[in-house]
C-alpha positions in Angstrom: 68.5 81.6 41.3 70.5 82.1 44.5 69.4 82.6 48.1 71.5 83.4 51.2 70.6 81.1 54.1 69.4 83.0 57.2 69.9 86.4 55.6 67.1 87.9 57.9 68.3 86.3 61.1 68.1 88.7 64.0 72.0 88.3 64.7 72.6 90.1 61.3 72.5 93.9 61.6 72.2 96.2 58.5 76.0 96.5 58.2 76.2 92.6 58.4 73.6 92.3 55.7 75.3 94.9 53.6 78.6 92.9 53.9 76.8 89.7 52.9 75.3 91.4 49.8 78.6 92.9 48.8 80.3 89.5 49.2 77.6 87.7 47.3 78.0 89.9 44.2 81.9 89.4 44.4 81.5 85.7 44.7 78.9 85.4 41.9 80.8 87.5 39.5 84.0 85.5 40.0 82.3 82.2 39.8 80.4 83.1 36.6 83.4 84.4 34.9 85.3 81.2 35.8 82.4 79.2 34.4 82.5 80.9 31.0 79.6 83.4 31.5 80.9 86.9 31.7 78.9 88.9 34.3 78.3 91.8 32.0 76.6 89.5 29.5 74.2 88.0 32.1 70.8 89.6 32.8 70.4 89.7 36.7 68.0 91.0 39.2 68.6 91.5 42.9 66.2 89.9 45.5 67.5 91.4 48.7 68.7 88.1 50.1 69.7 86.6 46.8 69.4 87.2 43.0 68.5 85.5 39.8 70.8 85.4 36.8 70.1 84.6 33.2 73.0 83.0 31.4 73.1 83.9 27.7 72.3 81.5 24.9 75.5 80.0 23.7 77.2 79.3 26.9 78.2 75.7 27.0 75.9 74.3 29.7 78.1 71.4 30.6 81.2 73.3 31.1 79.3 76.0 33.0 77.7 73.6 35.5 81.0 71.7 36.0 83.0 74.8 36.7 80.3 77.0 38.5 79.7 74.9 41.6 83.3 74.2 42.7 84.2 77.9 42.1 81.2 79.1 44.1 82.4 76.8 46.9 86.0 78.2 46.8 84.8 81.8 46.6 82.4 81.4 49.4 85.1 80.0 51.6 87.4 82.9 50.8 84.7 85.3 51.7 83.8 83.6 54.9 87.4 83.2 56.0 87.7 87.0 55.9 84.5 87.9 57.7 82.9 87.5 61.1 80.1 84.9 61.6 77.3 87.3 61.0 78.7 88.3 57.6 79.3 84.8 56.3 77.4 83.3 53.4 75.9 79.9 53.0 74.0 79.7 49.7 71.2 77.8 48.0 71.3 77.7 44.1 68.8 76.4 41.7 69.6 75.5 38.1 67.0 75.5 35.5 66.7 76.4 31.7 63.9 77.7 29.6 62.5 80.6 27.7 62.0 84.1 29.2 60.1 87.2 28.1 61.9 90.4 28.6 59.8 93.6 28.7 59.9 97.1 30.1 59.3 95.8 33.7 61.9 93.0 33.7 61.6 89.4 32.8 59.0 86.7 33.3 58.3 83.1 32.3 57.1 79.8 33.6 60.9 78.8 33.6 61.8 81.6 35.9 59.0 80.8 38.3 60.1 77.2 38.3 63.7 78.2 39.3 62.3 80.3 42.2 60.3 77.3 43.4 63.2 75.0 43.2 65.3 77.5 45.3 62.6 77.6 47.8 62.1 73.8 48.0 62.2 72.2 51.6 64.6 69.4 50.6 67.1 71.9 49.4 66.8 74.0 52.7 67.0 70.8 54.8 70.1 69.6 52.8 72.0 72.9 53.4 71.0 73.1 57.1 72.3 69.6 57.6 75.5 70.1 55.7 78.8 71.5 57.1 79.4 72.9 53.6 78.6 76.4 52.3 76.6 75.5 49.2 73.6 73.4 48.3 72.5 73.2 44.7 69.3 72.0 43.1 68.8 71.2 39.4 65.4 70.9 37.6 64.8 67.3 36.2 65.2 68.9 32.7 68.7 70.2 33.6 69.7 67.0 35.3 68.5 64.7 32.5 69.8 67.0 29.7 73.1 68.1 31.1 74.2 66.8 34.5 73.9 63.1 34.1 76.1 63.3 30.9 78.8 65.4 32.6 81.4 63.5 34.5 82.7 66.7 35.9 79.4 67.5 37.5 79.6 64.2 39.5 76.1 63.0 38.5 76.1 60.2 41.0 76.3 62.5 43.9 73.0 64.3 43.0 69.9 63.0 44.8 66.4 63.0 43.5 63.9 65.0 45.7 60.2 66.0 45.5 59.6 69.7 45.1 56.3 70.9 46.4 56.2 74.7 46.7 52.9 76.8 46.2 51.5 75.5 42.9 54.6 73.6 41.9 54.7 69.7 42.3 58.0 68.5 40.5 61.1 66.6 40.9 64.5 68.2 41.6 68.0 67.0 42.1 70.0 68.1 45.1 73.8 68.3 45.2 76.2 69.4 48.1 79.4 70.2 46.1 81.6 70.5 49.2 80.0 67.6 51.2 78.7 65.2 48.4 76.4 62.4 49.0 78.3 59.1 48.8 77.0 56.6 46.3 78.1 53.7 48.3 75.9 54.8 51.3 72.9 56.0 49.2 72.6 54.6 45.7 69.8 57.0 44.8 67.1 56.3 42.1 67.9 54.3 39.0 68.5 55.9 35.7 65.0 55.1 34.7 63.3 57.9 36.6 61.9 59.6 33.4 60.6 58.3 30.1 
């Protein structure tokens, strides 16, 4: 799940919003391709100020996460460098995994709802607002435990555990700022015994 920060701000006119949306699709397609998930193979739905994308089963999750976030940062910087302020993109992204049901109306599942809630979590919004960077990521506890903490290329020590309380969801997430990482020496974060 990705969401553009401040998409509905009054300083963005409809042409600005259109440029942001067009740019978001260019950025996402390039980043997913570089991370080993061809855009044409991914199920995706537009959300106006963002989108959700389902990565096919069989994509190497470690390689995907290790590659996706740095490429997103690079592609966002390229877009922003070529556009005026009101057409620039700062992005929140949530990473979660689970089963989905596809029917004639689209897709649904508790995993998808959870990804939406993660992307809307206050600690993620605060992290991006306080960062000079262009991207803030949040991973579910499952994705952090199963994938990120085992992947040196995902810089697991630079993710910070946060509470997620959005609507009916009360959970734990892990926040990461790929282009302005938390420093382990300044904030050691929780120990590796956070879950059983």
